[in-house]
C-alpha positions in Angstrom: 0.0 0.0 -0.1 1.4 3.4 -1.0 2.0 5.9 1.8 -0.5 8.7 2.2 0.3 12.3 1.6 0.3 13.0 5.3 2.7 10.1 6.0 5.2 11.3 3.4 5.1 14.9 4.7 5.8 13.8 8.3 8.8 11.7 7.1 10.2 14.8 5.3 9.5 17.3 7.9 8.6 15.5 11.3 6.6 17.1 14.1 7.6 16.2 17.6 4.6 15.9 19.9 6.4 17.4 23.0 7.4 20.4 20.9 4.0 21.0 19.7 2.5 20.7 23.2 5.1 23.1 24.4 4.3 25.7 21.6 0.6 25.4 22.4 1.3 26.0 26.1 3.3 29.2 25.3 0.6 30.3 22.9 -2.2 29.7 25.6 -0.2 31.5 28.3 0.4 34.5 26.0 -3.3 34.8 25.1 -4.4 34.5 28.8 -2.0 37.0 30.1 -2.6 39.5 27.4 -6.4 39.2 27.6 -6.4 39.7 31.4 -4.2 42.8 30.9 -6.6 43.9 28.1 -9.5 43.3 30.6 -7.7 45.5 33.3 -7.1 48.3 30.7 -10.7 48.2 29.7 -11.8 48.4 33.3 -9.5 51.4 33.8 -10.7 53.0 30.8 -14.4 52.3 31.9 -15.4 50.7 28.7 -18.8 49.3 28.6 -20.8 46.7 26.6 -19.8 46.4 22.9 -16.9 49.0 23.3 -15.2 46.7 25.6 -15.5 43.7 23.5 -14.2 45.5 20.5 -11.3 46.6 22.5 -10.7 42.8 23.4 -11.0 41.9 19.7 -8.6 44.6 18.6 -6.1 43.7 21.3 -6.2 40.1 20.4 -5.7 40.8 16.7 -2.8 43.0 17.6 -1.2 40.5 19.8 -1.7 37.5 17.4 -0.4 39.6 14.6 2.8 40.4 16.4 3.2 36.9 17.5 2.7 35.7 13.8 5.4 38.2 12.7 7.9 36.8 15.3 7.1 33.3 14.0 7.7 34.4 10.4 10.9 36.0 11.3 12.2 33.1 13.4 11.2 30.5 10.7 12.9 32.6 7.9 9.6 33.2 6.1 8.3 29.6 6.3 5.4 30.5 8.6 3.7 29.1 11.6 3.8 25.5 10.0 7.3 25.1 11.3 6.0 25.3 14.9 2.4 24.3 14.8 0.6 21.3 13.1 -2.1 23.2 11.4 -5.7 22.0 10.3 -4.6 18.6 8.9 -1.9 17.6 11.3 1.4 17.1 9.4 0.2 17.6 6.0 2.4 20.0 4.0 1.1 22.1 1.0 2.9 21.5 -2.3 3.8 18.0 -1.8 2.6 15.3 -4.3 2.1 11.7 -3.7 5.7 10.7 -4.8 7.3 12.9 -2.1 8.3 15.7 -4.3 8.1 19.2 -2.7 7.1 22.4 -4.6 10.2 24.7 -5.0 9.3 28.3 -5.0 11.4 31.3 -5.6 12.9 31.3 -2.0 13.8 27.6 -2.3 12.0 24.7 -0.6 8.5 25.6 0.6 7.2 23.4 3.6 4.0 25.1 4.7 1.6 23.2 6.8 -2.0 23.6 5.8 -4.0 25.9 8.2 -1.1 26.4 10.7 -1.9 30.1 10.9 -5.3 29.2 12.5 -3.4 27.8 15.4 -1.7 31.2 16.0 -4.8 33.3 15.4 -7.6 31.2 17.0 -5.7 28.7 19.3 -4.6 29.1 22.8 -8.1 29.6 24.1 -8.8 33.0 22.3 -12.5 32.4 22.5 -12.6 30.4 25.7 -10.1 30.7 28.5 -8.7 34.0 27.5 -12.0 35.5 27.1 -13.1 34.6 30.6 -9.9 36.2 31.9 -10.7 39.3 30.0 -14.2 39.6 31.5 -12.7 38.9 34.9 -10.2 41.6 34.7 -12.7 43.9 33.0 -15.4 43.4 35.7 -13.1 43.3 38.6 -11.2 46.7 37.9 -14.5 48.2 36.6 -16.2 47.4 39.9 -13.4 48.6 42.1 -13.1 51.9 40.4 -16.7 52.8 40.5 
C-alpha cells in the first residue's frame, strides 16, 4: 500500500509531539496573560458593553499579529507551520504523492495547511482567554466605581 500524503510529509519534516505541546502552552499563556491585561485596561478606561468587547477583539488581533510576525521572522519566512501542526496535522502544502516538494522562488517551501489558524484562534482566544478578559474587566471596573 502506498504511503499517504500525510505520512510522506511527516517523514520529510517531522513534528515532535512534545514540542507542539510546548508551543501550544506558550501560545495559551500568551493569550491568557494579554487578555487579562486587556481586561484590566478596559476596566480602567471604563469601557462598557460592545466597546469593551471591540477593545478585546482589537487587542487580540494586535497580539496575534505580532506573534505571527515573530514566527515568520524566526522561521525565515516559512510561517507558523514550522511550529504548529495546522488543520490537517502534518500535511504539507505543495507535496505530491511521490514525495516531491514544490520549489518556489525562495527555495523549498514547507507550509503546513492551516497552521496560521493555530496562532490566530488557538490558545483559548474564545474560551479561557475571554473569561480572563471579562474577569479583569469586571473586577477593575467594579473597584473603580
